N, C-alpha and C positions, 0 to 999 in steps of 0.2 A: 504494500500500500504506500501511497505518497504521504508526505508529511502534511500537517494542517494547512488548509488553504481556505480563503473566503469563498462564499458561494453567492455571488451577486446575480441571482436569476433575473434575466431580462428577456422575456419572450418576444419582445418587439424588435430586438437588435438582430440585424442580419448583414453579413458582409455583402457589399455590392460588387466587389472586384475579386477575381481569383488571384491576380498578381499585380503588384506595384513595382515599377522599375525606377530605381534611383541611379542616376548617372550624371556625368559631367558632359554637358552638351557639346562643347567645343572638341572633346576627345572622341566621342563615340556616337553622337546623334546620327550621323550619316554613314555609320559603318555597323559595328556590332549591335548597338541598341536598336536601330531601325530594322535590321535583319532578324534579330531575336523577336521583336514585337510582331513582325509579319509572320514568323513561324508559330508564335503562340496564338495569334488570331486564326491562322489556318487550322490549328488544332482545336479551335473552338474554346480557347481559354480566354476568359474576359480579362483584359490587361489594361491597366492605367499607365499611360506614358504622357508626361507633361509635354505639350507641344507648343508652349510659349516660346517666344524668341529668347535670345541669349542675354538680353539686358534685363536684369532683375534688381529689385530693391534689396535693402539690407535684411529685412525680416522675411521669413518664409511665409508664403501665402497660407491663410487658414484653410483654403480649399485643398491644398496639398496635404496638410496635417490630417484633415478629415479623410482624404483618399487613402492615406496610410492606415488609419484606424479601421477603415472599411474593407481592407484587403486581407486575404487568407495567407498569402505568401508575398514577401518582399525580396526582390533580387537586387543586390547592391553591386553595381559594376564599378569596381575600383580601377581607375586609370591614372595616368601620370599627373593630371591636374585636378583630380577629384578634391583633394584637400585645399586647393586654392579657393574653393567656393564655400562661404559660410552657409549658403543655402543647402548645399549637399551635406555638409556636416550636421546641420540641424535636422535634415531628413533622416540621417543615420541615427542620431540620438533618439528621434521619435520611433524609428523602427525597432531599436533595441528596447525601448520602453514597452512597445506593443508585444515584443517577443516575451518579455518578462511577465507582463501583467495579463496579457490576453492569449498567450500561447501561439502567437503568430510565428510562422516559419520564416527564417531569414537565410538566404542563400548568397554567399559572397562569390563574385566572379573577379578574378585578378587578371586584368587585361593589360598586357605588356608591362606589368609591375609584379613583384613577388609579394607573397603574403608577409614575408619578413619586412619589406618596405612599409607596408601598412601597419603591421603590429608594432614596430619600433619607431615609426615615423622617420625613416631614413631616406636619403637621396632627395627626390622631388618633394616628398612629404615633409622632410626636415626643412627644406627651403620655404615651403608654404607656411609652416608654423613659425619660422623666423619672422615672417611678415605679420602673421596673426597676433603674435605676442605684443606687437607694437600698437595694436588697435583694440584688443579685448582683454578683460581682466583674467586673473589666474583661475578663477572658478570655471569660467567658460572654456578656457584652454584645457583644463583638467577634464571637464565633461567630454569634450571632443576626443581627447586622447584615449580616455577609457572606452568610449564607443568604438573607436577604430581598433583597439586591441581586442575587445570582445568579439567584434565582427570577424577579425582576421583569424581568430581561434576556431571559428566555425568550419564545418566541412563544406567545401565548395569546389569550384572549377578554376583552372588556370590556363590561359592561352599559351603560356610558356611551355607547359608540359604537353599540351594537345597539338598546338601548332596550327592545324587546319581550322579556320574559323567556322566553316560549315559543319565540321565534326563537333566543334565546341557547342554550337547552337543545337545540334541534334541531341547531344548529351544533356544539355540544360533543359530542353523541352521534356526529355524523358524523366529527368530528375523531378521536375515540377509536376508532371502528370502523376508520378508515383506518390508524391507528397499529397496532392489534392485528392487522389483516390482514397488515401487513408484518412483524410480529414472529412470526407463526405459525411454529413450528419445523418443519423438515423431518422427516417421519415416518421413523424409523430402526428397523430390526429386525435380529435376529441379532447383537446386540452382545456376546453371551457370549464371553469369552476374548479380546477384541480391545482392551481398555482401554489396554494398553501402546502399541499402534499409534496409537490416537487421540491419546494424549499426545505421541507422537513427531512426528506430523504437526503437531499444534498448536504444539509447540516450534519447529518449522521456520518456521512463520508468524511467531512472536513474535520471531525473531532478525532479521527484516528491519528496516533503519533507515527513517526517515520519508521519505527521498528516493528509495528504490529501488523498482523493480518486481520483485516476487518471484514465482516460479513453482514450485509444488510438484506433482510428478506422483505419482499412486498407480497402480502397475502390478501386474497379477496376473491369474490365470485367472478365468474366469467363476464366480460363486458364492463367491468368496473373501472377500467382505465389503467390497469397495472402496467401493460406494455408501453402505453403512452407516457406514464410517469418515468419508467426506467429509461426510455429513449430520450426524454427531455433532459433527465439528469446526466445521462451519458454525453449528450451533446454539449452540456455546460462544463463538464469537468475533465473530459478525456485528455485535454491538452496539458493537464497537470501531471500526467503519467508518462513514463518512458515507453510503455507498451500498453496496448489496449485492444479489446475485441468485444463485439456485441454478437453473441451467439443466439440468433432468433429461432423461435419455434422448436425448442429442444424436444418436446414430446413428439412432434411430427417428424423431426429428423431421425429420432431413434427408431421409428418404424421403418426407415429406409437404410439405416446404418447402425453401428454399435457405438458404445460409449468411447471406446479406444479411438475410433475414427474421428469422433467429434473433438476429443481431447487433442489429437494430433493437428486437426484443423485450427483449433484455437491457438495452440502453441506456435504453429507456423506463422499465423497472422501476427502474434505478439512479437516474435523474433524477426519478422519480415524475411522469412526464408521459406521456400517452397518444399512441400512434401517431407517435412520432418516426421520421423517415426520413432515413438517411444515404446512400441509394442514389444520389442526384443531387447533384453538387457545387454548392453555393451558399453564400451568406453565413451562412445558418442553420446549415449543416453545420459551418462553421468555428467558430461560436459554441458549438455543442454540444461540439465537441472541446475547446475552451478550458475549458468548465465541467467536463468529465470530468478534465482535467489538474489542476484545483484540488481535486478530491475524493479522499479516501482510500476506495478501492473494494475490495470483496471479490467476486470472480466465480468461481463453481464450475461447471465443465463436466463433467457426469456422463456416463459411457458414451461416451467418445470413442474411435473405432477408429483404429488406425494403418493408413494407406493406403500 
């Protein structure tokens, strides 16, 4: 289980964009960024790309902050002059805040720069901060540096290691699709009048400490909204866990397969690996169990019958 977290249930909130692109216009607008945007649109991935001109004011536009908040994934394209722009740096800070508070996925792309340049603010990034220090206070500089280091430590893609830009774009689209597929919310219906129960179940989950295994049962007559409650809670909290899976219609699935198959299906989803098999004791099985013990996991079993 995950450590304690707040449960701000907000049934009206909904992301409007699948992807937000953060980039330095003069470096990549007419190259990688525009090509990536076209590839994402072709894949039917709703993408926000700021199409304003290069002349920008000092403060980041509220509309851009809102677009970041309303996106599921942010792709940060670090290029040579990214840190020259306060606008880009403020976007990055907002993205890191959304990652921490809302579970937004952030994917860094290192375009003709290394992750080390970004992490340690060396080379062109060092020159950019030499200029920034003359204009902004230490707190602002520290905030930007922390955001750059945090983003550079994330798993991403690098043009230096891939070389071929078209291959880089293909890999990025694949990465994003994989993330979005795992983030797709459980379809919930008949939520009218059960908001208080959703909050109650969510608060039970949030009370578990980081070392415990918590079990929350939702019991009731058929048609009373149990699946809707479980789905709504899952949608609100899954991003606080390192692995998650919603196993729907357990009783129906057991008529077509056995418990071991359902267990393997859930574990494969949680570990993001295909066709894991724990049916036969072996060294791999022990390693899989060790991996699961090190993860904070949310598993929902829907429609479980009492035998």
